[in-house]
C-alpha positions in Angstrom: -33.9 -49.1 34.9 -35.1 -45.4 33.8 -37.9 -45.7 35.7 -36.0 -47.1 39.1 -34.1 -44.0 39.0 -36.4 -41.3 38.7 -35.9 -38.8 41.3 -38.8 -36.9 43.4 -38.9 -33.4 43.1 -38.0 -31.4 46.3 -40.9 -30.8 48.7 -41.6 -27.0 48.6 -41.9 -25.4 52.1 -43.7 -22.0 53.0 -41.9 -19.8 55.4 -44.2 -17.3 57.0 -43.4 -14.6 59.2 -43.1 -10.7 59.5 -41.9 -9.1 56.6 -38.6 -7.4 56.8 -40.1 -3.9 56.3 -42.6 -4.4 58.5 -40.7 -5.2 61.6 -39.9 -2.4 64.0 -36.5 -2.3 65.4 -36.1 0.0 68.4 -34.5 3.5 67.9 -30.7 3.5 67.9 -31.0 6.0 70.6 -33.8 7.5 73.0 -36.0 10.0 70.8 -35.6 13.4 71.9 -39.5 13.8 72.2 -39.3 11.6 75.3 -36.0 13.6 76.8 -38.3 17.0 76.2 -41.6 15.3 77.8 -40.1 14.4 80.9 -38.3 17.5 81.4 -34.7 16.0 81.5 -31.6 18.2 81.4 -31.0 16.5 77.9 -34.4 17.7 76.9 -34.2 21.5 78.3 -30.9 21.8 76.3 -32.7 20.8 73.0 -35.6 23.6 73.8 -32.7 26.2 74.8 -31.1 25.2 71.5 -34.1 25.8 69.8 -35.3 29.1 71.7 -31.4 30.5 70.8 -31.6 29.7 67.1 -34.8 31.6 66.9 -33.6 34.3 69.3 -30.4 34.5 66.7 -33.1 34.7 63.4 -34.6 37.5 65.1 -31.8 39.7 66.0 -30.6 39.3 62.7 -33.7 40.8 61.0 -34.0 43.2 63.8 -30.3 44.5 63.0 -31.1 44.5 59.4 -34.0 46.7 59.9 -32.3 48.9 62.2 -29.2 49.4 59.6 -31.9 50.2 56.8 -34.0 52.8 59.2 -30.5 53.9 60.4 -29.3 54.8 56.9 -32.3 57.0 56.3 -31.5 60.2 58.0 -28.0 60.6 56.6 -29.5 59.6 53.1 -32.0 63.1 54.1 -29.1 65.1 54.8 -27.9 65.6 51.6 -28.4 68.5 49.4 -31.7 69.9 49.3 -31.9 70.0 45.5 -31.0 66.2 45.3 -32.7 65.1 48.4 -36.5 66.3 47.7 -37.3 63.7 45.1 -34.8 61.0 46.9 -36.8 61.2 50.2 -40.1 60.6 48.6 -38.7 57.6 46.4 -37.0 56.2 49.2 -39.9 56.3 51.8 -42.3 55.5 49.5 -40.6 53.1 46.8 -37.6 51.7 47.9 -38.4 50.9 51.6 -40.8 48.5 51.2 -39.5 45.8 48.9 -36.7 45.7 51.4 -38.5 45.2 54.3 -40.3 42.2 52.7 -37.0 40.6 51.6 -36.0 41.1 55.4 -39.3 39.6 56.7 -39.1 37.0 53.9 -35.7 35.7 55.2 -36.6 35.9 58.5 -39.4 33.8 58.0 -37.6 31.1 56.0 -35.0 31.0 58.9 -37.4 30.6 61.6 -39.2 27.4 59.6 -35.8 26.1 58.8 -34.9 26.5 62.7 -38.5 24.8 63.7 -37.9 22.1 60.7 -34.3 21.3 61.9 -35.9 20.8 65.7 -38.6 18.6 64.4 -36.1 16.4 62.6 -34.4 16.0 65.7 -37.5 15.1 68.0 -39.4 12.5 65.9 -38.2 8.9 65.9 -37.1 8.2 62.1 -39.5 5.0 62.2 -42.2 7.6 62.7 -41.2 10.1 60.2 -43.9 11.2 57.9 -43.8 10.4 54.4 -45.3 8.4 51.4 -46.3 4.7 53.0 -46.0 1.9 50.9 -49.2 -0.2 50.3 -49.1 -3.5 51.1 
C-alpha cells in the first residue's frame, strides 16, 4: 500500500525573462534635455533660470567685493598715528584672505547651481553612479 501512494515530486519550471533591475521604464516626465535641445518655451525657462542663478551668485560676490573695497578709504582716514601701520597691514595681509574667501564662496555657489541644473536636465535612468556587475 505504501508503494501505491507514493507522490511524484512537483515538476520544476524555469521562468526566463528580463531581470527586474534591467527593465527600462519610460521616464515619468519628459527629460528637460529634450526641452532644451528642441528650444521649447519650457527649455528656455530652464536655461533662463540657470543664467539668473549664476548672475545672482556673481552679483553677490561683486557686492561683497565692493563692500570690502568701499570700507578701505574710511579705514585709511583714521588719525595718522594709528593709520600708518594699519594701512600696510590691511593692504598687505588682511585683504587677500578675504578676497580668497569671496572667490571661493562664489565658485562653490556656481558649481552648486550647475549641479542642480545638471540634475534637472539628466534623466534619472541615466544618472551616473556605480554600475552593478551582472
